[in-house]
C-alpha positions as CSV (number, residue, x, y, z in Angstrom):
1,X,1.7,-3.6,8.7
2,X,4.2,-2.8,11.4
3,X,2.8,-6.2,13.1
4,X,2.7,-8.3,10.2
5,X,6.5,-7.2,9.4
6,X,8.5,-5.8,12.8
7,X,12.2,-5.8,12.0
8,X,13.8,-3.0,9.5
9,X,15.2,-5.2,7.4
10,X,10.9,-6.5,6.4
11,X,10.0,-2.6,6.3
12,X,12.9,-1.8,3.5
13,X,11.8,-4.9,1.6
14,X,7.9,-4.1,1.9
15,X,8.7,-0.3,0.8
16,X,10.8,-1.6,-2.2
17,X,8.3,-4.2,-3.0
18,X,5.4,-1.4,-2.7
19,X,7.4,1.0,-4.7
20,X,7.8,-1.4,-7.6
21,X,4.3,-2.6,-8.1
22,X,3.1,1.0,-8.3
23,X,5.3,2.2,-10.8
24,X,4.7,-1.3,-12.9
25,X,1.0,-0.2,-12.3
26,X,1.6,3.3,-13.9
27,X,3.5,2.1,-16.6
28,X,1.6,-0.1,-17.7
29,X,-1.5,2.2,-17.6
30,X,1.1,4.9,-19.3
31,X,1.6,2.4,-22.2
32,X,-2.3,1.7,-22.5
33,X,-3.0,5.1,-22.9
34,X,-0.7,5.6,-25.1
35,X,-2.3,2.6,-27.1
36,X,-5.4,3.4,-27.0
37,X,-4.6,7.7,-28.1
38,X,-2.8,6.4,-30.8
39,X,-5.5,4.5,-31.7
40,X,-7.8,7.1,-32.2
41,X,-5.4,9.2,-33.8
42,X,-5.3,6.2,-36.4
43,X,-9.1,5.8,-36.5
44,X,-11.0,8.6,-36.4
45,X,-14.1,6.6,-37.0
46,X,-14.6,5.4,-33.1
47,X,-18.2,5.7,-32.0
48,X,-19.3,7.3,-28.3
49,X,-19.4,4.7,-26.1
50,X,-16.0,3.4,-27.3
51,X,-15.1,6.7,-26.3
52,X,-15.9,6.8,-22.3
53,X,-13.0,8.8,-22.0
54,X,-12.0,11.8,-24.1
55,X,-8.5,11.9,-25.9
56,X,-7.9,15.2,-23.5
57,X,-8.9,13.2,-20.3
58,X,-5.8,10.3,-21.4
59,X,-3.8,13.3,-22.3
60,X,-3.9,15.0,-19.2
61,X,-3.8,11.4,-17.2
62,X,-0.6,11.2,-19.2
63,X,1.3,14.5,-18.1
64,X,0.2,13.2,-14.3
65,X,1.8,10.0,-14.9
66,X,4.7,11.2,-16.2
67,X,5.1,13.5,-13.0
68,X,4.4,10.3,-11.0
69,X,6.7,7.7,-12.5
70,X,9.4,10.4,-12.2
71,X,9.1,10.9,-8.1
72,X,8.9,7.0,-8.0
73,X,12.2,6.3,-9.5
74,X,13.5,9.6,-7.1
75,X,11.6,7.1,-4.5
76,X,13.6,4.2,-5.9
77,X,16.8,5.6,-5.5
78,X,16.5,7.0,-2.0
79,X,15.8,3.4,-1.0
80,X,18.5,2.1,-2.4
81,X,20.2,4.3,-0.2
82,X,18.2,3.2,2.9
83,X,19.3,-0.6,1.8
84,X,22.5,0.4,2.2
85,X,21.6,0.7,5.9
86,X,22.8,-2.3,8.2
87,X,21.4,-3.2,11.1
88,X,22.8,-5.7,14.3
89,X,20.1,-8.5,15.3
90,X,20.0,-6.9,18.9
91,X,18.7,-3.3,16.9
92,X,16.4,-5.5,14.9
93,X,15.3,-7.5,18.0
94,X,14.4,-4.2,19.0
95,X,12.6,-3.1,16.5
96,X,9.9,-6.4,16.9
97,X,9.6,-5.2,20.0
98,X,8.6,-1.6,19.5
99,X,5.9,-2.8,17.2
100,X,4.4,-4.9,19.2
101,X,4.3,-1.9,21.8
102,X,2.8,0.4,18.5
103,X,1.0,-2.7,16.7
104,X,0.0,-5.3,19.7
105,X,-1.8,-8.8,18.0
106,X,-5.6,-8.0,18.5
107,X,-5.9,-11.8,19.0
108,X,-3.5,-12.0,21.8
109,X,-5.7,-13.7,24.6
110,X,-5.2,-11.1,27.5
111,X,-6.3,-8.6,24.8
112,X,-9.2,-10.3,23.7
113,X,-10.7,-10.9,27.1
114,X,-10.3,-7.2,28.0
115,X,-11.8,-6.1,25.2
116,X,-14.8,-8.7,26.3
117,X,-14.8,-7.2,29.8
118,X,-14.7,-3.8,28.4
119,X,-17.5,-4.4,26.2
120,X,-19.7,-6.3,28.8
121,X,-22.7,-4.1,29.4
122,X,-26.4,-4.5,31.7
123,X,-28.2,-5.0,28.8
124,X,-25.7,-7.3,27.0
125,X,-24.9,-9.7,29.6
126,X,-22.6,-12.5,29.3
127,X,-24.0,-15.7,27.9
128,X,-21.8,-17.5,30.9
129,X,-23.2,-15.0,33.4
130,X,-26.6,-15.3,32.8
131,X,-28.6,-16.8,35.4
């Protein structure tokens, strides 16, 4: 992800998006579990096949999801503070430079040549060098 999104601003946006999508998924799951639990309470004649998740499992999951959602809201509040941080273009360029050091492009021609040389063995000769 560093190579794909090497700037400070891109990392901000990526993390914000990730938190938002996780929060959306958790909220949807919470709603779905609450719906299932209320349907079960109103309709006691649910067969065991339809009841592959126990009421207890649902209740425990809802408790855990409530905690996760609280954490996600806290992270979101912190992320808003991070979005207040502004970085100059020169610093953004330095971010890109450091990102290239941390996560070099695996398809870079020089890197591919070095990898190929590194992986050659006498048992596995390069086709071009095969006599």
